[in-house]
Wavefront OBJ file of the C-alpha trace (Angstrom):
o trace
v 82.565 75.123 86.598
v 81.205 78.322 85.057
v 80.717 81.160 87.527
v 77.087 81.577 86.455
v 76.198 78.028 87.428
v 73.026 77.766 89.510
v 73.858 74.471 91.192
v 73.754 73.830 94.918
v 77.362 73.121 95.798
v 78.235 72.833 99.487
v 81.917 72.782 98.560
v 81.963 76.562 98.169
v 80.731 77.137 101.740
v 82.873 74.589 103.575
v 84.752 77.289 105.549
v 81.444 78.658 106.876
v 80.128 75.167 107.624
v 83.334 74.323 109.501
v 82.959 77.308 111.817
v 79.308 76.503 112.512
v 80.133 72.863 113.294
v 82.893 73.938 115.688
v 80.494 76.390 117.384
v 77.868 73.662 117.716
v 80.377 71.269 119.278
v 81.341 73.906 121.852
v 77.700 74.525 122.744
v 76.762 70.860 123.148
v 79.773 69.840 125.259
v 78.045 70.683 128.589
v 75.085 68.441 127.733
v 77.434 65.435 127.581
v 79.148 66.488 130.829
v 82.394 67.072 128.964
v 84.603 69.770 130.417
v 84.382 73.079 128.591
v 88.049 73.939 129.068
v 88.631 72.553 125.564
v 86.409 75.243 124.030
v 89.267 77.612 123.058
v 91.173 74.748 121.423
v 88.096 73.592 119.483
v 87.437 77.154 118.318
v 91.047 77.634 117.260
v 91.101 74.329 115.352
v 87.867 75.338 113.615
v 89.441 78.633 112.519
v 92.586 76.918 111.243
v 90.603 74.350 109.236
v 88.349 77.112 107.840
v 91.448 79.071 106.785
v 92.891 76.046 104.979
v 89.604 75.346 103.204
v 89.306 79.005 102.193
v 92.893 79.133 100.902
v 92.131 76.046 98.794
v 89.428 78.085 97.000
v 91.942 80.643 95.719
v 91.933 81.018 91.919
v 88.890 78.705 91.699
v 85.945 81.030 90.966
v 82.606 79.357 91.397
v 78.986 80.137 92.140
v 76.192 78.156 93.700
v 72.873 78.136 95.515
v 71.225 79.662 92.455
v 73.679 82.518 92.246
v 73.300 83.605 95.878
v 76.829 82.486 96.825
v 79.788 83.767 94.850
v 83.149 82.206 95.605
v 86.001 84.226 94.090
v 89.401 85.576 95.098
v 87.783 88.672 96.595
v 85.676 86.596 98.956
v 88.567 84.268 99.787
v 90.825 87.212 100.642
v 88.304 88.567 103.111
v 87.669 85.110 104.576
v 91.358 84.911 105.400
v 91.240 88.390 106.968
v 88.282 87.342 109.136
v 89.979 84.127 110.248
v 93.165 86.011 111.098
v 91.248 88.616 113.094
v 89.130 86.068 114.962
v 92.112 83.832 115.676
v 94.151 86.647 117.187
v 91.164 87.870 119.206
v 90.652 84.317 120.501
v 94.287 84.070 121.612
v 93.972 87.405 123.410
v 90.756 86.449 125.128
v 91.456 83.323 127.194
v 93.756 84.820 129.822
v 91.845 88.113 129.911
v 88.430 86.491 130.382
v 89.799 84.256 133.131
v 91.301 87.245 134.945
v 87.959 89.073 134.742
v 85.924 86.040 135.817
v 83.923 85.880 132.569
v 85.604 82.968 130.800
v 82.579 81.121 129.425
v 82.513 78.644 126.502
v 79.664 80.580 124.897
v 82.131 83.333 124.053
v 84.087 81.076 121.701
v 80.926 79.804 120.006
v 79.696 83.370 119.520
v 83.061 84.315 118.047
v 82.825 81.534 115.463
v 79.210 82.336 114.562
v 80.055 86.005 114.112
v 82.995 85.063 111.877
v 80.622 82.943 109.799
v 78.403 85.974 109.247
v 81.408 87.996 108.111
v 82.272 85.305 105.566
v 78.708 85.236 104.258
v 78.806 89.013 103.713
v 81.980 88.774 101.626
v 80.965 85.664 99.679
v 77.883 86.883 97.819
v 76.667 89.370 95.246
v 73.065 89.286 96.488
v 71.836 92.103 98.734
v 69.516 89.859 100.737
v 72.326 87.405 101.519
v 74.568 90.322 102.509
v 71.873 91.423 104.958
v 71.530 87.898 106.359
v 75.289 87.682 106.811
v 75.317 91.055 108.543
v 72.705 89.913 111.051
v 74.477 86.606 111.701
v 77.627 88.621 112.343
v 75.999 91.322 114.475
v 73.778 89.416 116.922
v 76.702 87.536 118.552
v 78.618 90.811 118.751
v 75.797 92.416 120.743
v 76.076 89.607 123.295
v 79.877 89.696 123.354
v 79.893 93.454 124.011
v 77.848 92.865 127.179
v 79.687 89.701 128.205
v 80.829 91.156 131.547
v 77.382 91.089 133.135
v 78.543 92.606 136.438
v 80.100 95.604 134.674
v 77.841 98.601 134.077
v 80.098 99.778 131.253
v 79.865 96.399 129.510
v 76.079 96.361 129.921
v 75.885 99.853 128.466
v 78.107 98.813 125.556
v 75.924 95.816 124.715
v 72.653 97.744 124.927
v 73.934 100.743 122.995
v 75.433 98.579 120.270
v 72.202 96.582 119.995
v 69.958 99.641 119.726
v 72.163 101.440 117.219
v 72.681 98.220 115.254
v 68.924 97.649 115.059
v 68.411 101.132 113.621
v 71.206 100.608 111.097
v 69.745 97.253 110.048
v 66.354 98.852 109.465
v 67.903 101.477 107.195
v 69.775 98.777 105.306
v 66.687 96.615 104.889
v 64.608 99.551 103.666
v 67.365 100.383 101.184
v 67.345 96.812 99.873
v 63.552 96.986 99.540
v 63.755 100.189 97.477
v 66.495 98.756 95.271
v 64.369 95.666 94.723
v 61.389 97.845 93.867
v 63.469 99.718 91.288
v 65.370 96.780 89.781
v 63.033 93.821 90.477
v 66.074 91.920 91.760
v 68.615 91.978 94.574
v 71.307 90.254 92.503
v 74.057 92.795 91.815
v 75.040 91.029 88.591
v 71.580 91.543 87.131
v 71.538 95.134 88.362
v 74.828 95.800 86.553
v 73.510 94.226 83.351
v 70.264 96.264 83.408
v 71.614 99.440 85.022
v 70.793 101.832 82.154
v 67.210 100.582 81.934
v 66.744 100.773 85.722
v 68.044 104.356 85.822
v 65.708 105.417 83.035
v 62.608 103.843 84.584
v 63.082 103.955 88.367
v 65.913 106.377 89.154
v 64.357 108.048 92.265
v 63.707 104.719 93.987
v 67.151 103.392 93.114
v 68.958 106.504 94.352
v 66.936 106.539 97.580
v 67.658 102.857 98.141
v 71.371 103.334 97.551
v 71.379 106.231 100.028
v 69.849 104.044 102.722
v 72.402 101.324 101.959
v 75.158 103.870 102.586
v 73.620 104.666 105.983
v 73.389 100.996 106.963
v 76.918 100.122 105.899
v 78.253 103.413 107.277
v 77.259 102.254 110.753
v 79.246 99.031 110.431
v 82.425 100.779 109.296
v 81.958 103.623 111.839
v 81.895 106.373 109.237
v 80.917 109.858 110.414
v 78.118 110.754 111.195
v 77.229 107.111 111.968
v 80.064 106.714 114.476
v 78.522 107.849 117.766
v 78.280 104.320 119.199
v 81.984 103.573 118.786
v 83.719 105.255 121.788
v 81.370 103.961 124.493
v 81.062 100.469 123.013
v 84.817 100.117 122.477
v 85.573 101.297 126.010
v 82.867 99.282 127.750
v 83.245 95.951 125.937
v 85.868 93.418 127.086
v 89.124 94.406 125.398
v 89.542 91.269 123.191
v 85.979 91.882 121.957
v 86.895 95.506 121.262
v 89.883 94.285 119.268
v 87.539 92.117 117.204
v 85.128 95.054 116.733
v 87.899 97.287 115.470
v 88.856 95.005 112.569
v 86.392 92.164 111.844
v 83.032 93.955 111.393
v 84.827 96.887 109.773
v 86.449 94.593 107.206
v 83.107 92.856 106.609
v 81.432 96.217 106.103
v 84.042 97.266 103.578
v 83.780 93.904 101.809
v 80.065 94.535 101.342
v 80.625 98.167 100.339
v 83.189 97.198 97.727
v 80.841 94.545 96.322
v 77.801 96.813 96.290
v 79.208 100.183 95.266
v 82.419 99.419 93.370
v 80.734 96.635 91.431
v 76.951 96.953 91.581
v 76.454 100.727 91.453
v 79.762 101.840 89.976
v 77.945 103.931 87.321
v 76.061 105.999 89.906
v 78.215 109.138 89.768
v 76.758 110.780 92.866
v 78.413 108.078 94.999
v 81.880 109.507 94.315
v 80.909 112.859 95.810
v 79.123 111.183 98.718
v 82.103 109.001 99.626
v 84.423 112.015 99.205
v 82.455 113.886 101.865
v 82.242 110.845 104.145
v 85.992 110.250 103.862
v 86.838 113.835 104.851
v 84.353 113.913 107.740
v 85.447 110.503 109.028
v 89.183 111.174 108.908
v 88.948 114.628 110.433
v 86.407 113.848 113.163
v 88.231 110.723 114.286
v 91.615 112.421 114.521
v 90.398 115.648 116.145
v 88.394 113.866 118.848
v 91.256 111.444 119.525
v 93.407 114.396 120.601
v 91.286 114.896 123.732
v 91.255 111.321 125.045
v 92.853 110.196 128.301
v 91.882 106.535 127.937
v 93.823 104.314 125.543
v 90.772 102.293 124.467
v 88.798 105.457 123.666
v 91.806 106.822 121.803
v 92.000 103.658 119.710
v 88.235 103.898 119.152
v 88.543 107.335 117.573
v 91.661 106.143 115.777
v 89.547 103.347 114.293
v 87.107 105.936 112.978
v 89.959 107.890 111.362
v 91.353 104.774 109.684
v 87.916 104.026 108.239
v 88.215 107.431 106.613
v 91.538 106.498 105.020
v 89.975 103.367 103.544
v 87.083 105.480 102.237
v 89.692 107.472 100.307
v 90.441 104.253 98.422
v 86.696 103.869 97.833
v 86.605 107.334 96.266
v 89.540 106.463 94.017
v 87.666 103.352 92.865
v 88.722 100.984 90.130
v 91.276 98.191 90.510
v 93.869 100.468 92.148
v 91.460 101.773 94.796
v 90.022 98.344 95.590
v 93.477 96.796 95.818
v 94.646 99.611 98.116
v 91.604 99.115 100.368
v 92.324 95.384 100.763
v 96.016 96.087 101.410
v 95.141 98.657 104.060
v 92.673 96.354 105.809
v 95.285 93.613 106.168
v 97.874 96.117 107.382
v 95.393 97.672 109.796
v 94.550 94.238 111.200
v 98.219 93.712 112.042
v 99.094 96.874 113.935
v 95.690 97.618 115.410
v 95.225 94.123 116.854
v 98.765 94.363 118.143
v 97.941 97.581 119.968
v 94.867 96.035 121.526
v 96.914 92.964 122.514
v 99.144 95.192 124.632
v 96.090 96.861 126.190
v 94.587 93.419 126.859
v 97.777 92.336 128.595
v 97.761 95.442 130.776
v 94.101 94.934 131.684
v 94.741 91.474 133.077
v 96.003 93.368 136.139
v 93.361 93.939 138.777
v 91.611 97.306 138.548
v 93.293 98.437 135.319
v 91.079 100.627 133.115
v 93.599 101.511 130.341
v 93.923 105.150 131.365
v 97.024 107.006 130.221
v 98.217 107.262 133.812
v 98.463 103.459 133.929
v 101.005 103.472 131.082
v 103.473 105.518 133.101
v 106.358 103.317 134.218
v 105.696 100.623 131.617
v 108.884 101.483 129.721
v 111.045 100.839 132.756
v 109.179 97.763 134.024
v 108.714 96.074 130.628
v 111.075 97.587 128.018
v 110.396 94.943 125.362
v 106.617 95.242 125.673
v 106.930 99.031 125.555
v 109.036 98.812 122.403
v 106.412 96.645 120.732
v 103.679 99.105 121.763
v 105.722 101.949 120.282
v 106.058 99.966 117.045
v 102.287 99.659 116.761
v 101.816 103.374 117.488
v 104.353 104.258 114.785
v 102.494 101.978 112.339
v 99.140 103.568 113.208
v 100.684 106.975 112.579
v 102.122 105.794 109.248
v 105.867 105.931 109.934
v 108.199 103.991 107.607
v 109.300 101.237 107.405
v 106.133 99.884 109.046
v 103.280 98.507 106.968
v 101.177 101.476 108.092
v 103.281 103.760 105.909
v 102.823 101.633 102.799
v 99.101 101.219 103.481
v 98.582 104.978 103.441
v 100.993 105.360 100.540
v 98.991 103.006 98.310
v 95.657 104.562 99.353
v 96.806 108.115 98.656
v 98.578 107.055 95.455
v 95.330 105.554 94.143
v 93.524 108.809 94.976
v 96.160 110.925 93.190
v 96.063 108.718 90.099
v 92.287 109.150 89.987
v 92.621 112.936 90.185
v 91.507 113.501 93.791
v 94.372 115.804 94.765
v 92.555 117.796 97.458
v 91.249 114.641 99.082
v 94.812 113.346 99.234
v 96.038 116.614 100.765
v 93.340 116.413 103.453
v 94.242 112.774 104.108
v 97.952 113.558 104.486
v 97.206 116.477 106.834
v 95.007 114.190 108.920
v 97.802 111.657 109.063
v 100.174 114.332 110.363
v 97.568 115.346 112.953
v 97.331 111.780 114.239
v 101.062 111.714 114.983
v 100.470 113.841 118.080
v 98.227 111.446 119.960
v 100.065 108.301 118.895
v 103.381 109.743 120.057
v 101.662 110.818 123.264
v 101.186 107.125 124.058
v 104.890 106.495 123.421
v 105.907 109.517 125.499
v 103.741 108.448 128.447
v 105.092 104.902 128.286
v 108.786 105.771 128.251
v 109.149 109.204 129.846
v 106.408 109.655 132.455
v 106.949 108.434 135.991
v 104.371 106.231 137.658
v 102.556 107.945 140.536
v 102.364 104.637 142.378
v 104.337 101.411 142.233
v 103.903 99.902 138.763
v 102.232 96.497 138.942
v 104.068 94.132 136.549
v 102.075 92.269 133.921
v 102.059 88.502 133.630
v 102.619 87.095 130.162
v 100.836 84.061 128.782
v 102.015 81.952 125.822
v 98.925 82.908 123.788
v 99.405 86.661 124.153
v 103.102 86.298 123.315
v 102.118 84.530 120.085
v 99.747 87.398 119.238
v 102.447 90.008 119.886
v 104.981 88.102 117.768
v 102.578 87.640 114.837
v 101.371 91.245 114.818
v 104.835 92.747 115.333
v 106.334 90.505 112.634
v 103.490 91.413 110.281
v 103.829 95.128 110.998
v 107.566 95.144 110.279
v 107.827 92.211 107.871
v 105.171 93.449 105.460
v 106.667 96.927 105.836
v 110.037 95.665 104.550
v 108.464 93.441 101.867
v 105.124 95.049 100.905
v 105.143 93.653 97.376
v 103.855 90.246 98.539
v 100.754 91.725 100.197
v 100.292 94.075 97.229
v 100.301 91.118 94.825
v 97.795 89.350 97.074
v 95.460 92.361 97.128
v 95.728 92.836 93.372
v 94.952 89.158 92.728
v 91.865 89.449 94.908
v 90.099 91.893 92.601
v 90.398 90.246 89.215
v 87.486 87.893 89.680
v 84.799 90.536 89.961
v 86.102 93.803 88.479
l 1 2 3 4 5 6 7 8 9 10 11 12 13 14 15 16 17 18 19 20 21 22 23 24 25 26 27 28 29 30 31 32 33 34 35 36 37 38 39 40 41 42 43 44 45 46 47 48 49 50 51 52 53 54 55 56 57 58 59 60 61 62 63 64 65 66 67 68 69 70 71 72 73 74 75 76 77 78 79 80 81 82 83 84 85 86 87 88 89 90 91 92 93 94 95 96 97 98 99 100 101 102 103 104 105 106 107 108 109 110 111 112 113 114 115 116 117 118 119 120 121 122 123 124 125 126 127 128 129 130 131 132 133 134 135 136 137 138 139 140 141 142 143 144 145 146 147 148 149 150 151 152 153 154 155 156 157 158 159 160 161 162 163 164 165 166 167 168 169 170 171 172 173 174 175 176 177 178 179 180 181 182 183 184 185 186 187 188 189 190 191 192 193 194 195 196 197 198 199 200 201 202 203 204 205 206 207 208 209 210 211 212 213 214 215 216 217 218 219 220 221 222 223 224 225 226 227 228 229 230 231 232 233 234 235 236 237 238 239 240 241 242 243 244 245 246 247 248 249 250 251 252 253 254 255 256 257 258 259 260 261 262 263 264 265 266 267 268 269 270 271 272 273 274 275 276 277 278 279 280 281 282 283 284 285 286 287 288 289 290 291 292 293 294 295 296 297 298 299 300 301 302 303 304 305 306 307 308 309 310 311 312 313 314 315 316 317 318 319 320 321 322 323 324 325 326 327 328 329 330 331 332 333 334 335 336 337 338 339 340 341 342 343 344 345 346 347 348 349 350 351 352 353 354 355 356 357 358 359 360 361 362 363 364 365 366 367 368 369 370 371 372 373 374 375 376 377 378 379 380 381 382 383 384 385 386 387 388 389 390 391 392 393 394 395 396 397 398 399 400 401 402 403 404 405 406 407 408 409 410 411 412 413 414 415 416 417 418 419 420 421 422 423 424 425 426 427 428 429 430 431 432 433 434 435 436 437 438 439 440 441 442 443 444 445 446 447 448 449 450 451 452 453 454 455 456 457 458 459 460 461 462 463 464 465 466 467 468 469 470 471 472 473 474 475 476 477 478 479 480 481
């Protein structure tokens, strides 16, 4: 079927429908007096089926719902990233939530609904549908951040994320309104076709609208100066939810940014300078502030900000090389960052653990294998070879050099060197520092072991054989560039 077809075809949204059906089943189980202990299994099955349906859409570009849904390799690639992220977060969550006394079936339904919103954001070229997907993604996240109702930190995280998210959504919606006023459409394909005419007749409105879009999306990817919510929300939210925050919404935000700015407004030259500045500010601020942290979750929060800056470097490079590098980096980042949070989640299943650096002391002696895996993830975050973190940064900086952004690459490399200090500090504390009190051993669960195996294998395996992921990321851009 031609990609411009205006038919209503539910086949192109089966992955999204599957997740919503699974969420609905979880929510209605209590009404039929069926035990809710099957909720994690139902959610996991829903994610697996959605992944299979999404993979079946590869190399089958299609469009439906009067052009408001665009199914192409780009969207499929991000659907698979979202499913991977949500699945690993789900596996982390069950034991953790039970240990904290907050294991409720609603969590798994909210996870699926949020994942649906992420898919909607990546599977369209219409600004209004992107906004709808963003809200479907965000509202469950607000609730999940405050899931631990008896925790003041969790309550603060939920409220702060909600308030900041509401402001960001208002900026985004106003930006869409201005773009619609300038172009008389929210369809990016029509904007691309009529871009010269729109610029000649309504340039001020279009530029203002695009600026507000940058603000709205900048919040979702935690770009500086729209990052202030990140440390408190990441620290206060339940750790599996924080793990989801660090990858899922960020990937969804970049999916939308790549659609909107690399495709829709690629001819707006001022965007290159704007993203250049944002990349430098985001990398530098994230890494500098991470140096001062004494809590592992806050450190990873600022680390997440810095890594958003590295992906913005790929945005500045633009073109097929930059877009491919961004997708490669997002997959790599999902592997080692979720792995790091899996270790933190495992540690926090112990009573009273708050993920402070002092609680890492003695881990190397008590759990040498777990400590080795944690060190692997820290090395990947820092960009050491042969981990996938090295190749992710290599492809991002290579794309920037090929596009002529030498100084941006130099700043990015210097920031990467700066990050080595605080990542190695985690390793040093784990293996060399002595525990002030008796180290309380952690208790493994089969689910968390699966997460650690998948993320560790991905971090090393893709590092040894990066060409497969590179081919995947390059294939994902042909449908819309």
